[in-house]
N, C-alpha and C positions, 0 to 999 in steps of 0.2 A: 119335474124339477128341472129348472132351466140350465142352459149350458154353463152360466156363471156359476150356479151352485156346485154343478160338477166339478168343474175346474179348481173351485176353492175348496172342495173336501179332498181331491186329491193332493193339492199343495199343502193343505194342513197335515196330510197323513206323512208328507215326504220331510216337511221341517217342524214337525211336533218338538222335538227337541230345544229347536232354536227358539219357538215361540212360547215355550215354558218361561224362557229367560228374556223375552222381549220386552217386557215392561219392568223388569226388576235389577237393570243394570244401575249401578252406582254413578256411572257418569252422566244418567238422565236426573239425577239429584242435584240440586243447589249445592255449590261447594260449602255452603253454611250448614248443611245436614251431614255432609261425609266426614265421618269422625276416624281419626287415627292416635296413634300415639308415636312418637318419634324424639330419639335423644341422639344428637351430633354435637360435637365439640370442636370448634375451629376448623370445618372442613370448607373445601373449595365448594363455592355456590353450585358449581356445575354437579359435585358429588351430591349435593342436597337435593338437586332435581331428579337426579337417578334414584335417590332412596324414596322420595315422592311417588315417582312413577311405580317403583316396585310395589308400594301400598296401596296405589290407586288405578294403575293402568294410565293415568293422565300423562299425556306427551308434550313436553315444553318446547317450545319452537323460539330462538333468540340468536341474535347475531353475537359472534364469539367475544365481539371488543366489548360488549356490555357487561360480561362476566367477568373478565378477565382480571386475575389479581384479587377477586372478592371472595371473602369467605365470611361464614355465618356460624352462629351457634344456635341449635335447635335443641330445646329440651321442653317437650309438651307431653301431657297425658291425656288422652281420649279429648283432643281439641279438634275443631273442624277446619277443613283444610283454608277456609276462607280467612280465619285468624292466624294462621301460620303464614299465610301469603302476606297479610298485612303487616306483620312481623319482620318478615323478609325485607317487604319494600322498606319500611323505616329504616334496617341495617344497611340497605345495599342502593338506596335511592332509586329504586325500579319501579316500573307497575306492571300489572297480571291483568290481561284481559282473556277469560275462560270462554271459548267457543266450543261447545259439547264437548268433544274428547281431547281437546288440545288446549293448552295453555300458553298464550302469546306473551313475550316478555318484551318491554320496551323501557324508554328512559322515564323518568318520573313525570308524573301527570298529575292534576289536581284529584281525579278518582284513581286510587291507587291499586284496587282489585275492582273489576267489573266482571259480569258474566253473561252469556246470551247460550240459552237452551232451546233447540227445536224438538221440542217432545212430539213424539208419535201418539195418535188419538187411542184413548182406552180400547181395548180388545173385548172387553166383557160384553156379553150379549143379554145384560140386564135392561130393563125398560130404559127408555129414553128420558132426559131430563124434560120438565116441561116445556123449557124454551126451545128444544131440538124439534124440530119436523118428524112426524111418523114416517118410518121408511117402508116401503114395499119390500116383498122378499127378495126380489132381484136387485133391489137397489142395496138393501142391507148385504147381501153377498158380494156385490160389486164393491162396496167400501172394504168390506172384510178382506177379499181379495186384494186391494190397494194396499191396506195396511201390512198384509201378510208379505207380499213382494217388497215393501220397502223395508220391512225389518229383516226378510231374508238376504236382500240385496247386501245388507250391511254386514252380512256374516259370511256370505260366499265367497267363493275364489274371484278374484278381479284381475285384469291384465291392465298394466300401467306402461306408458311408453313415452320416450323424449329424447332431448340431445342434451349433452352435457358438454358446456363450454368453460375455456378460462378465463382469466381477467380481460384480455386483449380480444374477448369474443371468438378465440380459436377454437375449433372442435377439439375434445380431448379424447383419444382413443386409450382404451385400456383401463378406464375407470371402473373400481370395483361398486358394483351396484348390490346391496344384499339386503333382504328383508331383516330388519332388528329381531335379535333372539333367536335366529334360525340360520340353518347352513344354506338356505336358499339364496342363490346370487349368480351373478354374471359380469361379464365386462363388456364396457361400450365398443362398438366397432371401430372401424377407421375413419370414421365420419362423426364419432362420439354420440352414436344413436343407441339406444338401450331398449328393450321390451321385455318385461318379466311380469310373471303371475305370482301373486301374492294371496295370503288367505283370505284378507277381508278388507273393508274399507278403514278400518282401525288398525291396519298394519303401518309401520314407519320404514321408509327406506333410507339406508346409509349409503352414502356418497362418500368415497375415499379415493385418493390418487396422491402418489408419492411426490411431493414437493407442493401440495395444496393442503389447505386446511380442510378437514372432514366436515360434512354437513348431513342433518338428518332431517327428513321431511315425511310428514303424515300423509297417507295417501287420500283420506276423506273421500270425497266424491269425485276428484280428478281422476281422468283415465289418461290424459296428455299434459305433460308438464315439462319444461326445460330447466335445467339447474346450471348455476354460475359458481365456479369454485374460484375462491381467492387463493393466490399462491401464500406459501408459508413465508415468503419474504416481505409481503405486505404485513403479516401480522407480527414479523419482528420489527417493522418500521415504528409499530405502535410503542414498543418499549426500547427506551434507549440507555446503553450502558453507561454507568457513571462511576465515580470513585468509590469503590467498595460496595457496589450496590447496581440496581436497575431502577429505572424511574419510567414513568408513562411518559410519552411524547409530549401530550398536551400539558403535563405538569412541569415540564422540564424550564426552568428559569435560567440555566447558564447557556454558554455559548459552546454548544456541542454539536459536530456533524459528524454522521456515520455513513458508513459504505457496508453492503451486504455481500454475501458470498456469490451471489449471481454476478454481480459488476467485478469482483475478483476473478471469476472463471472466464469471463468474456476479454477480459485483457490479454490472455494468451501467452502470458508470461509466467515463468515459475518462480520469480522472485518477487515477494510482496512488496518490498520498496518501490518496483517499479509497477507495480499493479495499481498501487493507488493515485497515480499520476493522473492530476488534472480532475479528480472526482470528489475532492474533499476542499470546501472553501477556506481559504487561509493556508492550506499547506502547499509548501514548494519543495518539490522533489527535484534533484540534480544528478543525472546520471553520467559519469564522466569516463567511463570505460566498459568494452564490452568483453573484457577477458572472461573465459570461462570460470564461474566460481569465485569470481571477482567484480561482479557487474551490478553491484547493489547502488543505490541512490542516497544521497544524502538529502535528509529531511530537517525542515525549517519551518516553524509553526509562526505566522504573522511576523515575518522578517526578523533581523539580528536583534539581539538581545544584550549580549554580554561579551567583552572580549575574552572572558573564561571560557568561550564556547555557548553555543546556541542550541544544542543537540535537546530534543525533548526526551522525557522519561517514557521507556516503554514498558507497558506491563501486559504479561499473557496470563491470562486467568486471574488475575490479581496479583502476580508476583513479578517483580522487575526482572526482566529476560530479554534476550536477543530475538528478533522474529523474521528477519530478513531471508533466512532458509527453511521456513516453514513451508508447508504444503499447502497451497490456495485451498484444496479439497477438504481440509480439516479446520478451517475458520468459518465460523457464523458471522460474525461482525467485526469491524473496525471501527471504533469511535475515537475521536480526536477533542480533548478538553482543551478549551483555550483561553476562557476567562478566570478569574480569581474565585469565583464561586464553585466553579468544577474542578480546580486543581489545589484549592487551599489544603483539602484533606491529606495531601501527599508533602506537605511540609515543605522541607528542604529541596525536594527532587522535582517540585512542580513548576518552577519558576519559569521555564520555558516551554510549557505546554506538556500535555500527556497524551500518549496513544495507547488506547486500551484494546487489546486482541482478545476476542471471546470465542473459544474454540467450540464446536460442535457436540451437543450431547444428545442421549437417546430419549426417545417418547415411547409412550405405551402404544402397542400395536404389534402387527406381524412384523417379520424381520424384513427390512429394506436392503436390497444389495444394489449397489450403484458401481459402475465400472466405466473409467474414462482412459483412453490412451490417445495419445498424438505423435505425429512425426512431422519435423519441421526442417526449412533450411534456412539458413543465416547468411548475410553477405555484410561485409563492412560498407558503411555509409560515408562520404565525404572524405575518402582518402585522397592525398595529393595527386594532383595532375603530374603525368611523366613530363619531364622538361628534357628534350633530348641533348645527346651528348655535343652535338654539334652547336646547339644553342648555348648550352652550359658554356662551352670552350671558347665561343667568340665571345661570351661576356667576360670569361677569364681572361682573353687578352685584353680587351677594353680595361679591366681592373688594373693590370700590369701596365698598361700605357699610362694611366692616371697617376700610378706609383713610380713612373719613369723607369720601370724594369724591363726594358726593350729586349735585353738578352735570353730573357725568359719564354718569349712570346712561342706559341704554338703556330709552327709554320701551315701555310694555306695547303701543302699537300696532305697534312696531316688532318687538317680539318674536313677537307675532302674526303678522306678516308672514313673519320666519324660519320660523316654523312652517308657515304654510299662505300661499303669497304669492297675492295676489289678482290680480295680471295677470302676464304673460310677464317685462316689464320689470322688476317690482318681484322678480321670481325671481331677476335679476341685480344688482339693488339690494340685495337682502337675500338673499345667496347660502347656499346648504347644499352646499358644495362636499366631495364625498368623493373626496380627491385619488387614493387608491389605485384605486378603481373606475373613476374617468375616466381614468387615464394608464396603466393594465394591459390587456393582452390576455387573452383567455381561457386561454392558453397560450404558452409560447415552444418553437420547434421546436429538434431536436436531431438530428442525423444523424451516423452513423458509417459506416465502410467500411475493410476490411482485406483485401488479398489477398497470400498469402506461398506460398512455393515452397519444397520441401527436398528432399533426396536427397543421392546420392553414389555413388561408386566408390573402387576400393582407392587412385586417385590423388588423388580431389579429392572433397571433401564441403561443402555448400553449404547456407545459407538466406539467403532473400532476402525482404523484407517492404516493401511500401507502403502507408500507412494515409492515411486523411483523417477528419478530426473537424469538425464544425459545431455551436457553440453560439450559439442565437438569443436574442433579448433579450424579455424578458417586458414590458416597458415600452414604451409608445407613444412615436413621436420623428419628427422631420422626415426625410423622405427623398425627395428629388426630383434625378434625375440624379446629378451627381457630389457634391451635398450630401447629407450621411448622418450624423444625429446619433443613430443608435440604438447601443447595446451590442452587440458581436456578435465572435465570435472563431472564426477558421478555422485548423486546425492540420494541417500535412503531415508525416508521420513516414515515414522511410524507413531500411532497414538491409540491409547485406550482409555475411555472415558467411562466409569461405572458408576450408578448411582444405586446403593442398596436402601430400600425403605425398611429399617429394621423394625420398626414400628410404625403406629400412624404419626406418629409426633418425631421420630428419630430417624435421620437421613445420614448414611456414610456414603461418602464419595471419595472415589481414588481416581486420579488423572496420572497416566504415565506416557510421557511423549518426548519426542527427540528426534536427532537426526544423526546420521553418519556420512560425512564426505571425505571423497579421495579425489585429491587434486593432483595434477601432475603437470610438471613446467620445466622447459630448460634451466640449467644451472646458471647460465647468463642470459640477462635479458638482452635481447634484439633489438627493444625499440629505439634507443638512441641511434642505433647504425642504421636502423632501416630509414630514418626519417634525415639523418645527416650524411652519409655515406654517399659520395658522387657517382655517376653512373660511367664515368670516363676513366678511372683509374686502372681498373682490372677487370675482368669478367668474374661473374659470381661463382664459376667453376670451370675446370677444363673438362669438357666431355670426352668420352671414353675414344672417340675416333682421333684425337689429339695422339695420345700415346702411339697410336697406329701410325701415323704420319711422323710423330716426333718421338722416337723410342727412347727411354732414359738407360743409357748403357751401364749406369749403375746397377740398376735394376731391371735387367731385359725381359724379365717374366711379367712383370708389372701390367695391368690392364686394367680398364674400367675408369669411372671419373676419378678426378682428384680435386680435393678441395683448393680454393686460391687463396694464396698467403695475402695479408693485409700488408699493404707499403703505401707511405705517403700521404695515407690519410689519417687523421687523429682518431676518428671513430673505426672501428673495425668491418670486416665484412659480415653483413647480416646474414647471408646465407649460411656462414661458416658458423655464426652464432646459433642459428636453429639446427644444425647438422653435425655438430662437434662430437656428440655422444655422450654427453654428461647431462643428467637431470637429477631432479629432486620430485619425490612423490609423497605428500603429506596424507596422514590419516586425520581427521578430526572427528570428535565425538561429542555430543551433547544429550544430556540425560535431564528430563525435568519430571520430577514426582511430587504430587500433591496429595495430602491425606486431610479430608475436611469432615469434621462432624458438626451436623446440624440438628438442634434440639430445639422443640417447640416448647413453650411454656404457657399455652393456653390455660392450664390448670390454674396457674397465678392469676393471669388477666389474659384476655383475649388479644393475639397478635403479639405477643411479646415472644421472644426466641434468643437462644445463645448459639454461638458458633465458634468454633476452634479449627485452626489450619496449620500444619506443618509444612512446608515446602523445602525440598532438596534440589539444587542445581548444579551440575558437574559440568567441566568441559576439559579436554586436554587435546593436543595438537601433535601429532608424533610424526616424525620425519622417517616414515615406515620404509623407504626405499631410496638409495640415491647412486649415483654411479659417476665415476671419476674416469674419462675416458676422452681420448683426444686423436682424432685421425689426423695425419700428417698433412700439412699445408705447403703448397708450391708454387714457386715463381719461375715463368718461363720467360728466357733472355731470348728474344726472337732474332737479335743479330747474331747469335752464335748458333742457330740452327743451320745444319750444314758443314759445321768447322768440326775441328778434332775436339774442343771443349763440350762439355754436358752441357747443354742449355737448360737443364732442368737444376732449381735450387730448391732444396727442402729447407722449411723453417727450421732454424735449431740445429742445421747439418753439421756434423763433424766426422773424424775420420773413421769413426767405428761403422759397422754395418747396422742399418736399422731394421728392425723386425717389430713389428706391430704385438703389443701384449695383449693378454686376456682382458676382457671386460673386468673392470674393477667395479663390482656391485656389492652393497653393503646396506645393513639394516641401520637406519639412523637412530635418533634419540628423541627423547621429548622435549619439546620446543618449550622455551620460557615464557608462556602465556597460560598455563591451565590454572584453573580455580575450583573452589567448591565453595557453594552460596547457601547457607542455612537461614532459612526465614521462617518466622511463626508469628501468629497473631490471635488474639481473643476478643471477640465483639459481642455485645449485646445490642439487639434491634428491638424496634417497636412498630408496627404498621396496623393502623386500624381506621376504620370508617364509622362514625357516628352520624347517621342520615347524610345529610350535606357536607360535613365536617370530615376531613381526612388529616391524619397527623402520622408522621413518623418520626423516630429517632434513631440513632446510631452512636455507640460508646465503643471504641476499638483501641487497643495497644497492639504495639508490634515492635518487633526487634529482628535486627540481622546480623548475620556474622559471615564475613566472606573474606575465605583463604586464598589469597592469591600467591601462587608458587611457594616460597619457603619464608614468605615476609610476615610480619605479625599481622594477624587478622584484624580487620576492617570491622568497625563496628558503627551501627546506626540504631537507634530506637525513637519511639515517638507514641504520641496519643492522638486520637483523632475524635471527634465530636460532630454530630449533623442532628439537624432537627428541621422539620418541614412541615408546612400546613397548608391544606387546599380546602377553599370553600365552594362548593357546588362546581368545580371545575373553571370557577371563575377568578378568584382572587387566591395568589400563591405567595407564600413565602418562605424562604429559606436560609439558614444561619450554618455555617462551616467554621470549624476551628481545628488547626492543627499545631501539634506542639511536639516538635522534634528537636532530637539530640545529635549532634555529630563530635566526632572524637577530634576533629580538625582544630578546635579552639580550645583555649584555657577553661580549666573548671568553671570559672565564674561566668562565661559566655557562651556555653555550649549548648545552651537551650535557645529555641526561638519560637516564638507565639505567631500565628500566622491566621487570622480572623477574616472571615469574608461573610457577606449577606448577598441576598437576591430577593427582589418582588418581582411579580408577574401578574399581569390583568389579561384574562381573556374576554375581550368586549363583546366577541361573536356570540358569546353564551347569553348576554344579555337579552330579554325579551324584546325590547324596543329595537333592537337590531335585527332580530329574526323576523320581525313584523314589517319593518320598513325597508328593509336591504337584504332579504332573504338569500339574495345571489352572492352576498359575501359570507363563506362557508367557515372561514377562520380570521380572525383579527386578534392577535395577540402582541403586548407590549411587555418588555422584560427590560431590568437593569440589575446591574450586578457590580458590588465594590468590595475589595479585599486586598489582604497581603498576601503574598507567597514569596519563599526564601531560595536562597542557593549559597552552598557551601564547595563550590567548585573553587578549585586553586591548585598551581602547579605543584606546593609544598604540601606534606602530608600534615604534620604536626607544627603547625604555626608559633606554638608558645616553646619549642624545644630547638636547641641548635647543638651542633656536633663539629666533629673533624672527621675527613673522609680522605682516603687515599685514592688517585688515579691510575688510569691504566700503565703510566711510565713509574708510577712507585711514588709521586710526589704526595704529601700531605697537605691538605687545602682547610681552610675554617669555611664553614658553612655559613649561610647568611644568617645575619642576627634574628635571635627569636623575638617573639613581642606577647605580649599577655593581653592586648587590648582588642585583637582583630575581633569582628563580629559578622554574624549573617549579612551576606548580600540581600536586601529586601526590594521587593518590587509591588509597587500598589498599581492595580489594574482595575479599570473600569470598562464597562461594555453596556451599550443600549443597543436592543435589538427589537426588531419589528417584523412578525412573522404574517403573511397575508395568504389566506386561499380564497379563490373565486370559483364560483359554479361548481360546487360539491368538490372542491380541489382540483379542479381540472387544471387550473392555474395557481400556482405556487410560487410565492416571492418572500425572500428573506432579505434584510438587510441589518447590518451589525456595524455600528461606530464604536471603536474602542480607543483606548490610549493607556499609557503605563509610563510611570516615573519609577527609576530603579535608583537606588541609593546605596550608599556603604559598598560601592563597587570594589571587590579585593584586586589589589595590584600591588607588584613589588615596586617599592617608591625609588623615582628617579631623581629626587631633588635633594636626596642625601649628600651633604659636603663631602668633599674630597678628603678631609680631615680626620673623617672617621675611618677611611680607609677599607669599608666594606658596607653592605647595605642590610636591608633587613626584610625578612620574609613578607608575605602579602599584609598590607594594611587597607583599610577601609577608604580608598584615595579616588574614589570616581563616582559620577551621578550620570545618568542619561534618561531621556525622554523619548518616547516613540507614540505615534497614533495612526491609524488608518481606518479603511473600510472595507467591508466584505459584501458582496451582492450575489444571490443565487437565485435564478428563475427557471422555472419549468412549466411546460405545457403539455398537457397528455389529453389525446381524443380517442375513445373507442367508437367505432362506427357499427351499425347493426349487420354490415355486409360481412363482419369479420375482420375488418381491416382496422388497425391501430397505429397511431403514431405518435411521437414525442420529439421535443426540443428542449434542451436544457443548457444555459449559460451559467457559468462561474467565473466571477472577477473579484481581485483582491489587490490593494494597495496600501502601502505601508511605508512610513520613513520615519528615521530616528535623528537623533542629534545629541552629542556629547555634552553635557553640559560643564562637566569639571572631569579633569584627569591628571595626574600628577605627572606633567611633561618636564621635559628637560628644562632646566632653569635657564633664564636668559635666552630662550629660543624666541624668534619672531613669532607673533601671534599667526601668522599664515602659515607657520610650518607646525604649530601645536596642534594635536588632536581635538583640544578644546573648541566647541562649537562648530564641528564638523560631523558628518554622518559616521556612524560605526561602520566600518569596512571601505570609505571613500579612499581614493588614490589621492596619496599624498605627496607621490614623487613625479608630479606632472611638471612637464616642460614644454614651454610656448616656442614656437617657431616664429620668427619675426620676418616681414617682408613677404617675400616670395615664398619664403621658407628655406632658402638656397643662396650662398654666394654665388653671383651671376656673373663676376670678373675679379680680376686680380686687384684692380681698385676696391670693388665691395670688399674683397677680405682685409685691406689694409684700413677701410675706414669704419670698420666695425668691430665690436670687442670678439673674442675666440676664447675658448676654452684651453686651447693648446697653443702651441707656437706656431706662428704664421707660415713657415715654411714647411709645416706639415699638413696644410690645409688645401683642398683642391678646390676649383671651380666646380660648383654642383654639390659640396658637402652641405650638410644642414647648418642653418645659421640660426643660433639659439639666442632667446630675448634675455637680457639682462634686467630680470624682473625685479631687483632691489635697487638698480640704478647706481650701482658702486664700481661700475666700470670695468668689471670682471665677470667671466662666467664660472660659477662655482655651485657646489651645494646649497648655498644659500638661496639659489635661483629657482629651486624645485618647489612648487607650490600644490595645493589641491586643485585637481581637476575632476569634472562630473564623472559618474559612473561608480560602480560597484561590482565585484564579483557575483554579489548576490542581487538579483533583480527585484526593484521595488514593487512593479505592477506585472501581475501574474493573470491569466484568463485561460478558460477552455469554454469549448463547445461541442457539445454531444447531441446527437439525434439518431434517431432510427424508426423503423416500422416493423410490422409484423402483418402478414396476410395468410389466415388459415395454417399451412405447415411451414411456412417461411417466415425466418427471422432476420433482421439486419439492422445493424447501427454503427456507427463511427465516431472518434473522438479527435478532435484537435486540440492541442496545448499551445501555448505560447508566452512570450513575456516581454516586456519594454524596461529598458534601462540597464541592462545586462553588459558587462563588460567582460574582455579575456585579456589576459596578458600574452602579447606575441613577442617572443623573444628568440635568442640564439638563433638556429638557422632558419626559422620560420621569417624573421624578419632582417638578419643578416647575413649577406652572402659571403660564401668561402670561408665561414668561421673556422678557426683553428687549423686552416690550410686544408680543409675539405673541398673537394671540387663538386660543390653542391649549391644549386640554387632552388628558391621556393616561388610560388606565384607571386607573392607581394614584390619581389625585386625586378620582375620583368619590366614593369614600368618605372625605368630608372630615368634619372636627370642625363640630358646631354643638352648640348646649345640648341638643337632641334626641337627638343622635348622640354622645355622649361617648366612646364605645368605638370611635370612628373609627380608621383606620389611615393617614390623613393629617391634617397642621393644618389650622387654618381658612385660608380662601382668602384670596390677597393679590395686588394688581395693583400694580405700579411700572413706569410705562413707561420702557423701557430699562434695566432693572434686575430687581431681584427683592426680596423680603424680606429686610430688615437681620438678620433673625434667623438668617440662613444665612451671612452672610459671616465670622463671626468666627474660623472655622477655618481660613480661608484658601481661595483659589480666587475665582473671580468667575463672574459669571452667564454669560459669553462662553465660559467652557472647563470649566465645572462646579466645584461646591464640595466640600471637602475635610473633610466631617464625613460619616462612613460610619456612618449610624445603621442598626442591623441591621433588616431587614424594609421599609428604605424606600429610602436610599442604597446599601445593601448587602444584595443579596437572594439567597435561596439558589435554586441553577439545577439540584437534582438532577433527573434525567429517565429515562427508560426510552423507547428509540425503536425502531420496527420500519425498521431501517436498509436491509435489502434484502429482496425477494421474488423468486423465481426458479423459474418453470415453462416444462417445453420437452416437445415431442413430436417424436418421430422418423419420417419417412417413408420407407419404403421400396419400392420395387417395379421390377418389369422396364422398366415403362413409364419412370421416371424414368432409368433406366440406359441406355435407348436413346435417349431424347429429349433430356437434360440431360447425359448422360455420367455420371451421378452415382448412386450407389445409396444413398447416404445423405444425406438432406437434414433438416436439424433447424430447425425453428421454435421461438422461445423468448421468452418476455416476462419483462421485469426491471423493478424496480420499487424505487424509493429514497424513505427518508424518508417512508413513507405515513402513520405515526401517530407522535406524540410525546405522552407523558404527563409533565406536570411542573405543579409548582406556581406557577412563575414566571407573574407576571401578564400579561405582554406579551413578545413578540419570543422569537427563539430560542435556547434554553439553552447551546448550544455557544459561542455569543459570549461574549467576555471583559468586555466593557463596552457600556452603551448611554449614548451622549453625543450625537454630532452626526450619527448615520444612517449607514446602510450598505444595500448591496445584499442583499436578504433571502435567507435561505438557500431551498432549492428542492426541491419533491416532483416527482419525475419517474418516468414510465412508458416503456418503449421496446418495440418491436416488432421482432424481428430473425429473421433467417434465417442458416444458415451450411451450406455446401455443400462436401462434401469429393470430391475427384477422382482 
């Protein structure tokens, strides 16, 4: 017997069990001969594949996007797999290609079901067919051995290895690699490598990783292959959240933009309104303050829309709610709906756009634990430069001389002391107080932490999150025991979203979320004092050494620091304001609860479902703690030092002996802004695909009852309808209807009807496009047109009038009622083009939009004086606006693991008031009509050089005041209407608005292996700010304070200055500024360009993000995590602007504010 025969016999003995089945496996039969029975109703396509796998052991291989949101009905008895697959193909528009034990799923082709079987030759020892050659004994055993080994290798254990990478080609450590249906598994190492031994070639490997979409791969004959996992964020991008539902991104025909959790987390800020800055096209955010707990941004979509307010509707999980204090960790996506087709379903409240916030939910799988913590430092940005007392008092002397007040001049020896004090006491007598330097810390501390857990089973899916955020104070303040005058804010967030699959067709969801905030602040705001009080009048406080040198004979045992009393300044001592000892602490709480029941009605017809929802939102704010405490304040008379008189004077001093009382600390009361909001809705929806035809429908009714404080409840209700049609992903139609009722109008006008429609054409899906220009991966055109409405008005019930009593006890008649007011309506149109090139490596989106708004509500101004009253809001306005939005992005992944992207967003809009009920007989140039909404109508023009250059010039030109009150170098105003006088009639519109018409952002970054970096610039053009009070007027209200804008003042040797000659008027200001209205205490109403009205264009480095991922077996063993991410975020690092002082995002500079902050945070994130 030959050696081949011996070896063959041995192997036959070893694998006899395997050989007995080698030719009888079902997978080696045609799918037309494999018979099964299956009965499934309205199940997800993925679940249908699993059911077929259980019955046949066929493994399905597919792209997740192909089967997303697809469902099928399978009711077959003793039917071939081939027939079942053809049925699924017809229902889902997919093709199936069976190769041995794997069925590959792809988009629809001409041949919907195909198969290839590589069968082993028969192992029978029967005589060969006549056309087969006669083999020798050795040849027979050799062939037999080959067949045995081939069949045996399919059944014996095999080892597979490879590398797992992410979207950008980076290696992924800690990826779970598991043999499907077993507990055999391992995790990839720090380089993303794996090596696993599985039972046979027919085994399937499952690759799963937190934050990435799981994949399944059949082993087959491969022994080495690499896997690329797609992030969950990418799968989110394929679904866009719309009003009362979701749609596939490809089928969306409305103007919608969306940002995901990853972008929010990289922002580094705990305030959501700031986190979206620069990331959403058409969305303007403006942050005007950095105060802890009060640093949110104003949000405007596509520019100003109405004088009744342009704030968008905010929806959190389908309910109108506030979102600025939500934890970014609990948010999945934020969608912004901009055109009528997207917002019409919201009826009355969608006119200014809609922001939809969707929170995270659980998914079937093992529990995923995620912990994130950060600690950071913040520092005020663009605070005023210190102007020394010497320079301030020199300018003060100049102002006095201009006003002929020579007896009040500061002598030179005193100026010298301001410049260089000769003694320590003289440094207090002639102080040079840099208020910002004295009252601020090197930085404010910030801290954030979040822990969330998600996962699920077939019965329950859950997401739970708890978070903490702390914002510390950049300013120094008093803190001793319970007495705390610092600014700080602590916030606690919590959320639990649970989905119960009660049956295969019934889902019950419970959402509970909210936040509790604790805000501390001094009783008296120090900001006006900080920006207005001069550096020269008195010291910030008297240090302890002063009492040692100058004892207080009335209180000889006193020691320590003493607060300095305010005198001479209209505003107070800012140091005293922050250290007086009085404070307020507020506790606010928001609780949001939703109960949702979703019932599928596939038994009636496939794709039909009903949904009911009840939501309760509550909010209250309690003054939980307050203290009334005042430390004594002192003035030191330096001339009495060394005399028999007491040089110390205490504010409020009397004949009695003073003794500081105990801290008067109390529990406060409920603030008058609490509410309870009950919302409920019921809807029926339909969603089904018939081959290449996809249709959906929605019918929904809702009602809202909002109880605010003790007022009569607010009511709103409405009905919503939507229908969509999609043919083969190429032709799309959508119709929306909103029918909404408001209590604001008389019974006959309460309901408004708001229809909209949209169409879309995906040209890139055409065959001729794919053949002729395959590098164009996406080319989509869309158009929408429709109406939306608004019922916002200052008065609540426009059809009712009453009498009311004021605080002084006087009775007044309310504005007259009217029964004719109707909904404010806006017709919106949008044309959009979406382009993707080179497999969407480059994407480009452009939207052209316009809006015509009519029936705008306004308290009439043209009512004749004979009536003696006016009326509540009537429909007395019309407005139009238009604009363009561009969004471009390029992404590239290189084989080396290096990936990069660049993205730009651009938006421009302008509006025009077509009609407004202006004051009767007003000049056209002073009417709001034909001017932009938000325009500056109080502009004043300077003539000539802008200044009176001589006494003759004063006498030869018109003036707003008596000539004897003017000085050479004062502003010379233009007589705009030519009536020979300077009056209010000479104010006219000048360019600029508080809200910029043009906004842009630039975002770029790269990743390489374990390192990730990106940055974001934001900016705008056309924004202006009001510069008033101390920022533009020197020594206002008698304060010894000047700002940067006043340093370049007019003198005969500086005729081209940007500021008029200096003036000082104790308790007021120069008379030449009063004529236009206003006053020194609240600002002057003369907007001189580049003086009182300044350009605030800027470009800002808004965000910087850098991260590094650490992975090792040591981390896995010690900490239980194989993925540890360290990252650094920074905000507002750099601002480039021509604005001379202050932050350009602010809308005005008047009485002071908490400055904007620059921050940097160091953070860690661990996944378990």
